[in-house]
PDB file of N, CA, C, O and CB in Angstrom:
ATOM      1  N   MET A   1     138.062 -13.852-110.607  1.00  0.00           N
ATOM      2  CA  MET A   1     139.248 -13.593-110.055  1.00  0.00           C
ATOM      3  C   MET A   1     139.376 -11.994-110.132  1.00  0.00           C
ATOM      4  O   MET A   1     139.118 -11.375-111.164  1.00  0.00           O
ATOM      5  CB  MET A   1     140.378 -14.403-110.786  1.00  0.00           C
ATOM      6  N   CYS A   2     139.811 -11.370-108.908  1.00  0.00           N
ATOM      7  CA  CYS A   2     139.918  -9.746-108.941  1.00  0.00           C
ATOM      8  C   CYS A   2     141.410  -9.433-109.410  1.00  0.00           C
ATOM      9  O   CYS A   2     142.328 -10.249-109.336  1.00  0.00           O
ATOM     10  CB  CYS A   2     139.610  -8.993-107.313  1.00  0.00           C
ATOM     11  N   THR A   3     141.510  -8.266-109.855  1.00  0.00           N
ATOM     12  CA  THR A   3     142.884  -7.764-110.844  1.00  0.00           C
ATOM     13  C   THR A   3     143.128  -6.424-109.900  1.00  0.00           C
ATOM     14  O   THR A   3     142.193  -5.700-109.559  1.00  0.00           O
ATOM     15  CB  THR A   3     142.484  -7.307-112.917  1.00  0.00           C
ATOM     16  N   ALA A   4     144.371  -6.212-109.560  1.00  0.00           N
ATOM     17  CA  ALA A   4     144.743  -4.992-108.795  1.00  0.00           C
ATOM     18  C   ALA A   4     145.908  -4.422-109.540  1.00  0.00           C
ATOM     19  O   ALA A   4     146.725  -5.179-110.064  1.00  0.00           O
ATOM     20  CB  ALA A   4     145.108  -5.288-107.253  1.00  0.00           C
ATOM     21  N   ALA A   5     146.030  -3.010-109.618  1.00  0.00           N
ATOM     22  CA  ALA A   5     147.134  -2.452-110.401  1.00  0.00           C
ATOM     23  C   ALA A   5     147.641  -1.189-109.491  1.00  0.00           C
ATOM     24  O   ALA A   5     146.776  -0.426-109.060  1.00  0.00           O
ATOM     25  CB  ALA A   5     146.615  -2.000-111.984  1.00  0.00           C
ATOM     26  N   THR A   6     148.817  -0.983-109.232  1.00  0.00           N
ATOM     27  CA  THR A   6     149.190   0.401-108.915  1.00  0.00           C
ATOM     28  C   THR A   6     150.229   1.110-109.591  1.00  0.00           C
ATOM     29  O   THR A   6     151.098   0.534-110.246  1.00  0.00           O
ATOM     30  CB  THR A   6     149.515   0.466-107.685  1.00  0.00           C
ATOM     31  N   TYR A   7     150.161   2.309-109.449  1.00  0.00           N
ATOM     32  CA  TYR A   7     150.904   3.409-110.176  1.00  0.00           C
ATOM     33  C   TYR A   7     151.450   4.235-109.082  1.00  0.00           C
ATOM     34  O   TYR A   7     150.780   4.611-108.120  1.00  0.00           O
ATOM     35  CB  TYR A   7     149.980   4.292-111.187  1.00  0.00           C
ATOM     36  N   LYS A   8     152.885   4.540-109.302  1.00  0.00           N
ATOM     37  CA  LYS A   8     153.407   5.401-108.153  1.00  0.00           C
ATOM     38  C   LYS A   8     154.297   6.484-108.946  1.00  0.00           C
ATOM     39  O   LYS A   8     155.187   6.116-109.714  1.00  0.00           O
ATOM     40  CB  LYS A   8     154.346   4.467-106.953  1.00  0.00           C
ATOM     41  N   THR A   9     154.081   7.481-108.776  1.00  0.00           N
ATOM     42  CA  THR A   9     154.973   8.759-109.048  1.00  0.00           C
ATOM     43  C   THR A   9     155.215   9.389-108.000  1.00  0.00           C
ATOM     44  O   THR A   9     155.635   8.713-107.061  1.00  0.00           O
ATOM     45  CB  THR A   9     154.469   9.727-109.917  1.00  0.00           C
ATOM     46  N   LYS A  10     155.042  10.862-107.793  1.00  0.00           N
ATOM     47  CA  LYS A  10     155.113  11.565-106.468  1.00  0.00           C
ATOM     48  C   LYS A  10     153.907  11.073-105.654  1.00  0.00           C
ATOM     49  O   LYS A  10     153.966  11.121-104.425  1.00  0.00           O
ATOM     50  CB  LYS A  10     155.092  13.195-106.628  1.00  0.00           C
ATOM     51  N   ASP A  11     152.811  10.601-106.280  1.00  0.00           N
ATOM     52  CA  ASP A  11     151.903  10.271-105.467  1.00  0.00           C
ATOM     53  C   ASP A  11     151.392   8.534-105.549  1.00  0.00           C
ATOM     54  O   ASP A  11     152.076   7.807-106.270  1.00  0.00           O
ATOM     55  CB  ASP A  11     150.825  11.309-105.782  1.00  0.00           C
ATOM     56  N   PHE A  12     150.597   8.124-105.054  1.00  0.00           N
ATOM     57  CA  PHE A  12     150.302   6.597-105.166  1.00  0.00           C
ATOM     58  C   PHE A  12     148.946   6.463-105.740  1.00  0.00           C
ATOM     59  O   PHE A  12     148.121   7.334-105.464  1.00  0.00           O
ATOM     60  CB  PHE A  12     150.366   5.813-103.738  1.00  0.00           C
ATOM     61  N   TYR A  13     148.566   5.311-106.631  1.00  0.00           N
ATOM     62  CA  TYR A  13     147.178   5.314-107.315  1.00  0.00           C
ATOM     63  C   TYR A  13     147.064   3.999-106.911  1.00  0.00           C
ATOM     64  O   TYR A  13     148.100   3.372-106.695  1.00  0.00           O
ATOM     65  CB  TYR A  13     146.974   5.654-108.984  1.00  0.00           C
ATOM     66  N   LEU A  14     145.857   3.407-106.755  1.00  0.00           N
ATOM     67  CA  LEU A  14     145.549   1.751-106.333  1.00  0.00           C
ATOM     68  C   LEU A  14     144.286   1.583-107.276  1.00  0.00           C
ATOM     69  O   LEU A  14     143.458   2.494-107.299  1.00  0.00           O
ATOM     70  CB  LEU A  14     145.107   1.380-104.395  1.00  0.00           C
ATOM     71  N   GLY A  15     144.115   0.480-108.033  1.00  0.00           N
ATOM     72  CA  GLY A  15     143.031   0.273-108.861  1.00  0.00           C
ATOM     73  C   GLY A  15     142.740  -1.418-108.639  1.00  0.00           C
ATOM     74  O   GLY A  15     143.648  -2.237-108.495  1.00  0.00           O
ATOM     75  N   ARG A  16     141.596  -1.678-108.642  1.00  0.00           N
ATOM     76  CA  ARG A  16     141.441  -2.953-108.131  1.00  0.00           C
ATOM     77  C   ARG A  16     139.681  -3.362-108.907  1.00  0.00           C
ATOM     78  O   ARG A  16     138.702  -2.617-108.880  1.00  0.00           O
ATOM     79  CB  ARG A  16     141.606  -2.861-106.150  1.00  0.00           C
ATOM     80  N   THR A  17     139.764  -4.694-109.507  1.00  0.00           N
ATOM     81  CA  THR A  17     138.533  -4.923-110.216  1.00  0.00           C
ATOM     82  C   THR A  17     137.739  -5.968-108.946  1.00  0.00           C
ATOM     83  O   THR A  17     138.295  -6.535-108.006  1.00  0.00           O
ATOM     84  CB  THR A  17     138.864  -5.728-111.948  1.00  0.00           C
ATOM     85  N   LEU A  18     136.582  -5.970-109.236  1.00  0.00           N
ATOM     86  CA  LEU A  18     135.423  -6.671-108.412  1.00  0.00           C
ATOM     87  C   LEU A  18     134.782  -7.514-109.595  1.00  0.00           C
ATOM     88  O   LEU A  18     133.845  -7.059-110.251  1.00  0.00           O
ATOM     89  CB  LEU A  18     134.224  -5.507-107.612  1.00  0.00           C
ATOM     90  N   ASP A  19     135.385  -8.883-109.856  1.00  0.00           N
ATOM     91  CA  ASP A  19     134.688  -9.766-111.099  1.00  0.00           C
ATOM     92  C   ASP A  19     133.634 -10.355-110.201  1.00  0.00           C
ATOM     93  O   ASP A  19     133.828 -11.133-109.268  1.00  0.00           O
ATOM     94  CB  ASP A  19     135.751 -11.077-111.986  1.00  0.00           C
ATOM     95  N   TYR A  20     132.647  -9.933-110.566  1.00  0.00           N
ATOM     96  CA  TYR A  20     131.383 -10.596-109.962  1.00  0.00           C
ATOM     97  C   TYR A  20     130.390 -10.960-110.905  1.00  0.00           C
ATOM     98  O   TYR A  20     130.353 -10.363-111.981  1.00  0.00           O
ATOM     99  CB  TYR A  20     130.710  -9.732-108.992  1.00  0.00           C
ATOM    100  N   GLU A  21     129.578 -11.862-110.644  1.00  0.00           N
ATOM    101  CA  GLU A  21     128.786 -12.289-111.988  1.00  0.00           C
ATOM    102  C   GLU A  21     127.284 -11.508-112.265  1.00  0.00           C
ATOM    103  O   GLU A  21     126.635 -11.759-113.281  1.00  0.00           O
ATOM    104  CB  GLU A  21     128.467 -14.003-111.867  1.00  0.00           C
ATOM    105  N   CYS A  22     126.882 -10.664-111.374  1.00  0.00           N
ATOM    106  CA  CYS A  22     125.676  -9.680-111.417  1.00  0.00           C
ATOM    107  C   CYS A  22     125.912  -8.490-110.572  1.00  0.00           C
ATOM    108  O   CYS A  22     126.475  -8.435-109.479  1.00  0.00           O
ATOM    109  CB  CYS A  22     124.351 -10.352-110.926  1.00  0.00           C
ATOM    110  N   SER A  23     125.340  -7.475-111.329  1.00  0.00           N
ATOM    111  CA  SER A  23     125.468  -6.097-110.383  1.00  0.00           C
ATOM    112  C   SER A  23     124.557  -6.343-109.075  1.00  0.00           C
ATOM    113  O   SER A  23     123.633  -7.137-108.904  1.00  0.00           O
ATOM    114  CB  SER A  23     124.846  -4.581-111.265  1.00  0.00           C
ATOM    115  N   TYR A  24     125.133  -5.392-108.215  1.00  0.00           N
ATOM    116  CA  TYR A  24     124.242  -5.057-106.780  1.00  0.00           C
ATOM    117  C   TYR A  24     124.135  -3.793-106.693  1.00  0.00           C
ATOM    118  O   TYR A  24     124.262  -3.295-105.574  1.00  0.00           O
ATOM    119  CB  TYR A  24     124.833  -5.505-105.377  1.00  0.00           C
ATOM    120  N   GLY A  25     123.864  -2.903-107.882  1.00  0.00           N
ATOM    121  CA  GLY A  25     123.128  -1.559-107.862  1.00  0.00           C
ATOM    122  C   GLY A  25     124.469  -0.657-107.668  1.00  0.00           C
ATOM    123  O   GLY A  25     124.352   0.408-107.062  1.00  0.00           O
ATOM    124  N   ASP A  26     125.607  -1.015-108.114  1.00  0.00           N
ATOM    125  CA  ASP A  26     126.688  -0.333-108.373  1.00  0.00           C
ATOM    126  C   ASP A  26     127.000   0.881-109.041  1.00  0.00           C
ATOM    127  O   ASP A  26     126.679   0.832-110.229  1.00  0.00           O
ATOM    128  CB  ASP A  26     127.215  -0.976-108.799  1.00  0.00           C
ATOM    129  N   GLN A  27     127.502   1.924-108.698  1.00  0.00           N
ATOM    130  CA  GLN A  27     127.810   3.165-109.465  1.00  0.00           C
ATOM    131  C   GLN A  27     128.962   4.070-109.315  1.00  0.00           C
ATOM    132  O   GLN A  27     129.570   4.152-108.248  1.00  0.00           O
ATOM    133  CB  GLN A  27     126.848   3.922-109.311  1.00  0.00           C
ATOM    134  N   ILE A  28     129.261   4.724-110.318  1.00  0.00           N
ATOM    135  CA  ILE A  28     130.709   5.383-110.047  1.00  0.00           C
ATOM    136  C   ILE A  28     130.264   6.627-108.774  1.00  0.00           C
ATOM    137  O   ILE A  28     129.194   7.230-108.688  1.00  0.00           O
ATOM    138  CB  ILE A  28     131.481   6.228-111.802  1.00  0.00           C
ATOM    139  N   VAL A  29     131.479   6.744-107.877  1.00  0.00           N
ATOM    140  CA  VAL A  29     131.190   7.284-106.516  1.00  0.00           C
ATOM    141  C   VAL A  29     132.421   7.641-106.499  1.00  0.00           C
ATOM    142  O   VAL A  29     133.421   6.923-106.471  1.00  0.00           O
ATOM    143  CB  VAL A  29     130.637   6.418-105.304  1.00  0.00           C
ATOM    144  N   ILE A  30     132.287   9.467-106.526  1.00  0.00           N
ATOM    145  CA  ILE A  30     133.402  10.212-105.936  1.00  0.00           C
ATOM    146  C   ILE A  30     133.286  10.696-104.489  1.00  0.00           C
ATOM    147  O   ILE A  30     132.289  11.323-104.132  1.00  0.00           O
ATOM    148  CB  ILE A  30     133.638  11.352-106.747  1.00  0.00           C
ATOM    149  N   THR A  31     134.341  10.402-103.608  1.00  0.00           N
ATOM    150  CA  THR A  31     134.122  10.924-102.055  1.00  0.00           C
ATOM    151  C   THR A  31     135.120  11.950-102.005  1.00  0.00           C
ATOM    152  O   THR A  31     136.307  11.627-101.973  1.00  0.00           O
ATOM    153  CB  THR A  31     134.371   9.757-100.765  1.00  0.00           C
ATOM    154  N   PRO A  32     134.770  13.144-101.996  1.00  0.00           N
ATOM    155  CA  PRO A  32     135.767  14.219-101.658  1.00  0.00           C
ATOM    156  C   PRO A  32     136.946  14.021-100.503  1.00  0.00           C
ATOM    157  O   PRO A  32     136.718  13.393 -99.468  1.00  0.00           O
ATOM    158  CB  PRO A  32     134.934  15.375-101.237  1.00  0.00           C
ATOM    159  N   ARG A  33     137.994  14.517-100.743  1.00  0.00           N
ATOM    160  CA  ARG A  33     138.875  14.516 -99.387  1.00  0.00           C
ATOM    161  C   ARG A  33     138.032  14.856 -98.056  1.00  0.00           C
ATOM    162  O   ARG A  33     137.118  15.678 -97.996  1.00  0.00           O
ATOM    163  CB  ARG A  33     140.100  15.683 -99.510  1.00  0.00           C
ATOM    164  N   ASN A  34     138.477  14.129 -97.092  1.00  0.00           N
ATOM    165  CA  ASN A  34     138.053  14.762 -95.756  1.00  0.00           C
ATOM    166  C   ASN A  34     136.438  14.486 -95.403  1.00  0.00           C
ATOM    167  O   ASN A  34     135.886  14.846 -94.363  1.00  0.00           O
ATOM    168  CB  ASN A  34     138.339  16.440 -95.853  1.00  0.00           C
ATOM    169  N   TYR A  35     135.848  13.806 -96.444  1.00  0.00           N
ATOM    170  CA  TYR A  35     134.392  13.406 -96.228  1.00  0.00           C
ATOM    171  C   TYR A  35     134.158  12.682 -94.944  1.00  0.00           C
ATOM    172  O   TYR A  35     134.885  11.707 -94.760  1.00  0.00           O
ATOM    173  CB  TYR A  35     133.899  12.511 -97.359  1.00  0.00           C
ATOM    174  N   ALA A  36     133.302  12.965 -94.044  1.00  0.00           N
ATOM    175  CA  ALA A  36     133.170  12.387 -92.901  1.00  0.00           C
ATOM    176  C   ALA A  36     132.493  10.926 -92.970  1.00  0.00           C
ATOM    177  O   ALA A  36     131.286  10.770 -93.155  1.00  0.00           O
ATOM    178  CB  ALA A  36     132.465  13.305 -92.099  1.00  0.00           C
ATOM    179  N   PHE A  37     133.311   9.995 -92.817  1.00  0.00           N
ATOM    180  CA  PHE A  37     132.907   8.716 -92.791  1.00  0.00           C
ATOM    181  C   PHE A  37     132.337   8.434 -91.221  1.00  0.00           C
ATOM    182  O   PHE A  37     133.018   8.867 -90.291  1.00  0.00           O
ATOM    183  CB  PHE A  37     134.152   7.780 -93.266  1.00  0.00           C
ATOM    184  N   ASN A  38     131.229   7.791 -90.968  1.00  0.00           N
ATOM    185  CA  ASN A  38     130.573   7.497 -89.500  1.00  0.00           C
ATOM    186  C   ASN A  38     130.534   6.190 -89.426  1.00  0.00           C
ATOM    187  O   ASN A  38     129.500   5.703 -89.884  1.00  0.00           O
ATOM    188  CB  ASN A  38     129.117   8.041 -89.199  1.00  0.00           C
ATOM    189  N   PHE A  39     131.529   5.241 -88.885  1.00  0.00           N
ATOM    190  CA  PHE A  39     131.649   3.941 -88.746  1.00  0.00           C
ATOM    191  C   PHE A  39     130.938   3.741 -87.250  1.00  0.00           C
ATOM    192  O   PHE A  39     131.046   4.498 -86.285  1.00  0.00           O
ATOM    193  CB  PHE A  39     133.220   3.473 -88.924  1.00  0.00           C
ATOM    194  N   ARG A  40     130.189   2.512 -87.339  1.00  0.00           N
ATOM    195  CA  ARG A  40     129.611   1.801 -86.307  1.00  0.00           C
ATOM    196  C   ARG A  40     130.229   1.400 -85.392  1.00  0.00           C
ATOM    197  O   ARG A  40     129.807   1.725 -84.282  1.00  0.00           O
ATOM    198  CB  ARG A  40     129.085   0.934 -86.607  1.00  0.00           C
ATOM    199  N   HIS A  41     131.324   0.641 -85.456  1.00  0.00           N
ATOM    200  CA  HIS A  41     132.269  -0.048 -84.498  1.00  0.00           C
ATOM    201  C   HIS A  41     133.621   0.730 -84.169  1.00  0.00           C
ATOM    202  O   HIS A  41     134.164   0.630 -83.069  1.00  0.00           O
ATOM    203  CB  HIS A  41     132.642  -1.434 -85.103  1.00  0.00           C
ATOM    204  N   VAL A  42     134.097   1.470 -85.152  1.00  0.00           N
ATOM    205  CA  VAL A  42     135.499   1.864 -84.947  1.00  0.00           C
ATOM    206  C   VAL A  42     135.490   3.571 -84.823  1.00  0.00           C
ATOM    207  O   VAL A  42     136.602   4.097 -84.872  1.00  0.00           O
ATOM    208  CB  VAL A  42     136.474   1.267 -86.295  1.00  0.00           C
ATOM    209  N   GLY A  43     134.317   4.458 -84.668  1.00  0.00           N
ATOM    210  CA  GLY A  43     134.244   5.679 -84.850  1.00  0.00           C
ATOM    211  C   GLY A  43     134.269   6.403 -86.103  1.00  0.00           C
ATOM    212  O   GLY A  43     134.043   5.819 -87.163  1.00  0.00           O
ATOM    213  N   ASP A  44     134.545   7.712 -86.043  1.00  0.00           N
ATOM    214  CA  ASP A  44     134.633   8.388 -87.128  1.00  0.00           C
ATOM    215  C   ASP A  44     135.791   8.563 -88.073  1.00  0.00           C
ATOM    216  O   ASP A  44     136.887   8.454 -87.524  1.00  0.00           O
ATOM    217  CB  ASP A  44     134.319   9.361 -86.786  1.00  0.00           C
ATOM    218  N   MET A  45     135.804   8.774 -89.179  1.00  0.00           N
ATOM    219  CA  MET A  45     137.220   8.985 -89.703  1.00  0.00           C
ATOM    220  C   MET A  45     137.058  10.451 -90.715  1.00  0.00           C
ATOM    221  O   MET A  45     136.491  10.516 -91.806  1.00  0.00           O
ATOM    222  CB  MET A  45     137.789   7.428 -90.682  1.00  0.00           C
ATOM    223  N   LYS A  46     137.547  11.239 -90.183  1.00  0.00           N
ATOM    224  CA  LYS A  46     137.363  12.892 -90.769  1.00  0.00           C
ATOM    225  C   LYS A  46     138.346  13.399 -91.479  1.00  0.00           C
ATOM    226  O   LYS A  46     138.250  14.464 -92.089  1.00  0.00           O
ATOM    227  CB  LYS A  46     137.237  13.969 -89.717  1.00  0.00           C
ATOM    228  N   ASN A  47     139.475  12.598 -91.450  1.00  0.00           N
ATOM    229  CA  ASN A  47     140.826  12.750 -92.602  1.00  0.00           C
ATOM    230  C   ASN A  47     141.215  11.784 -93.491  1.00  0.00           C
ATOM    231  O   ASN A  47     141.790  10.790 -93.047  1.00  0.00           O
ATOM    232  CB  ASN A  47     142.112  12.920 -91.981  1.00  0.00           C
ATOM    233  N   HIS A  48     141.000  11.896 -94.706  1.00  0.00           N
ATOM    234  CA  HIS A  48     141.720  10.975 -95.584  1.00  0.00           C
ATOM    235  C   HIS A  48     141.637  11.631 -97.004  1.00  0.00           C
ATOM    236  O   HIS A  48     140.970  12.617 -97.319  1.00  0.00           O
ATOM    237  CB  HIS A  48     141.076   9.458 -95.546  1.00  0.00           C
ATOM    238  N   TYR A  49     142.466  10.864 -97.801  1.00  0.00           N
ATOM    239  CA  TYR A  49     142.379  11.344 -99.445  1.00  0.00           C
ATOM    240  C   TYR A  49     141.142  10.984 -99.903  1.00  0.00           C
ATOM    241  O   TYR A  49     140.439  10.131 -99.362  1.00  0.00           O
ATOM    242  CB  TYR A  49     143.472  10.650-100.496  1.00  0.00           C
ATOM    243  N   ALA A  50     140.770  11.783-101.166  1.00  0.00           N
ATOM    244  CA  ALA A  50     139.598  11.770-102.148  1.00  0.00           C
ATOM    245  C   ALA A  50     139.835  10.084-102.696  1.00  0.00           C
ATOM    246  O   ALA A  50     140.855   9.399-102.772  1.00  0.00           O
ATOM    247  CB  ALA A  50     139.765  13.182-103.563  1.00  0.00           C
ATOM    248  N   ILE A  51     138.501   9.821-102.998  1.00  0.00           N
ATOM    249  CA  ILE A  51     138.280   8.357-103.069  1.00  0.00           C
ATOM    250  C   ILE A  51     137.456   8.528-104.539  1.00  0.00           C
ATOM    251  O   ILE A  51     136.628   9.434-104.637  1.00  0.00           O
ATOM    252  CB  ILE A  51     137.337   7.589-101.589  1.00  0.00           C
ATOM    253  N   ILE A  52     137.704   7.663-105.623  1.00  0.00           N
ATOM    254  CA  ILE A  52     137.167   7.770-106.914  1.00  0.00           C
ATOM    255  C   ILE A  52     137.046   6.014-107.026  1.00  0.00           C
ATOM    256  O   ILE A  52     138.054   5.310-106.971  1.00  0.00           O
ATOM    257  CB  ILE A  52     138.256   8.725-108.145  1.00  0.00           C
ATOM    258  N   GLY A  53     135.709   5.469-107.182  1.00  0.00           N
ATOM    259  CA  GLY A  53     135.575   3.924-107.538  1.00  0.00           C
ATOM    260  C   GLY A  53     134.067   3.912-107.533  1.00  0.00           C
ATOM    261  O   GLY A  53     133.290   4.824-107.815  1.00  0.00           O
ATOM    262  N   MET A  54     133.797   2.507-107.099  1.00  0.00           N
ATOM    263  CA  MET A  54     132.705   1.806-107.612  1.00  0.00           C
ATOM    264  C   MET A  54     131.747   1.381-106.285  1.00  0.00           C
ATOM    265  O   MET A  54     132.144   0.400-105.656  1.00  0.00           O
ATOM    266  CB  MET A  54     133.272   0.506-108.499  1.00  0.00           C
ATOM    267  N   ALA A  55     130.661   1.967-105.870  1.00  0.00           N
ATOM    268  CA  ALA A  55     130.100   1.811-104.568  1.00  0.00           C
ATOM    269  C   ALA A  55     128.621   1.536-104.954  1.00  0.00           C
ATOM    270  O   ALA A  55     128.199   2.037-105.996  1.00  0.00           O
ATOM    271  CB  ALA A  55     130.337   3.119-103.575  1.00  0.00           C
ATOM    272  N   HIS A  56     127.833   0.799-104.208  1.00  0.00           N
ATOM    273  CA  HIS A  56     126.592   0.903-103.994  1.00  0.00           C
ATOM    274  C   HIS A  56     126.163   2.061-103.015  1.00  0.00           C
ATOM    275  O   HIS A  56     126.847   2.114-101.993  1.00  0.00           O
ATOM    276  CB  HIS A  56     126.204  -0.320-103.591  1.00  0.00           C
ATOM    277  N   VAL A  57     125.379   2.794-103.107  1.00  0.00           N
ATOM    278  CA  VAL A  57     125.038   4.162-102.229  1.00  0.00           C
ATOM    279  C   VAL A  57     123.402   3.951-101.653  1.00  0.00           C
ATOM    280  O   VAL A  57     122.416   3.712-102.351  1.00  0.00           O
ATOM    281  CB  VAL A  57     125.161   5.775-103.388  1.00  0.00           C
ATOM    282  N   ALA A  58     123.447   4.095-100.380  1.00  0.00           N
ATOM    283  CA  ALA A  58     122.258   4.044 -99.711  1.00  0.00           C
ATOM    284  C   ALA A  58     122.116   5.311 -98.872  1.00  0.00           C
ATOM    285  O   ALA A  58     123.045   5.650 -98.138  1.00  0.00           O
ATOM    286  CB  ALA A  58     122.178   2.804 -98.902  1.00  0.00           C
ATOM    287  N   GLU A  59     120.835   6.126 -98.961  1.00  0.00           N
ATOM    288  CA  GLU A  59     120.820   7.252 -98.237  1.00  0.00           C
ATOM    289  C   GLU A  59     121.940   8.116 -98.214  1.00  0.00           C
ATOM    290  O   GLU A  59     122.468   8.527 -97.181  1.00  0.00           O
ATOM    291  CB  GLU A  59     120.556   6.952 -97.095  1.00  0.00           C
ATOM    292  N   ASP A  60     122.310   8.398 -99.412  1.00  0.00           N
ATOM    293  CA  ASP A  60     123.659   9.368 -99.838  1.00  0.00           C
ATOM    294  C   ASP A  60     124.869   8.649 -99.215  1.00  0.00           C
ATOM    295  O   ASP A  60     125.922   9.239 -99.454  1.00  0.00           O
ATOM    296  CB  ASP A  60     123.599  11.097 -99.168  1.00  0.00           C
ATOM    297  N   TYR A  61     124.963   7.817 -98.668  1.00  0.00           N
ATOM    298  CA  TYR A  61     126.154   7.062 -97.890  1.00  0.00           C
ATOM    299  C   TYR A  61     126.934   5.977 -99.004  1.00  0.00           C
ATOM    300  O   TYR A  61     126.159   5.213 -99.579  1.00  0.00           O
ATOM    301  CB  TYR A  61     125.426   6.093 -96.437  1.00  0.00           C
ATOM    302  N   PRO A  62     128.088   5.879 -99.276  1.00  0.00           N
ATOM    303  CA  PRO A  62     128.491   5.152-100.228  1.00  0.00           C
ATOM    304  C   PRO A  62     129.048   3.912 -99.371  1.00  0.00           C
ATOM    305  O   PRO A  62     129.979   4.022 -98.574  1.00  0.00           O
ATOM    306  CB  PRO A  62     129.469   5.918-101.178  1.00  0.00           C
ATOM    307  N   LEU A  63     128.381   2.760 -99.629  1.00  0.00           N
ATOM    308  CA  LEU A  63     128.789   1.468 -99.165  1.00  0.00           C
ATOM    309  C   LEU A  63     129.855   0.505 -99.573  1.00  0.00           C
ATOM    310  O   LEU A  63     129.981  -0.566 -98.979  1.00  0.00           O
ATOM    311  CB  LEU A  63     127.876   0.868 -99.254  1.00  0.00           C
TER     312      LEU A  63
END
């Protein structure tokens, strides 16, 4: 079962766990604010908040 938590001050923070039985090569990833995400079906996202989380990284791209 996954768990989520939120924390709201003047900013908003969201945390969520992925409870899975085995690792799929994930690591801690820090994605800077406005890092360009190039999506296959919905175009590019060039403006967003910074992201700190867990991801699998392939060819320097967080999945």
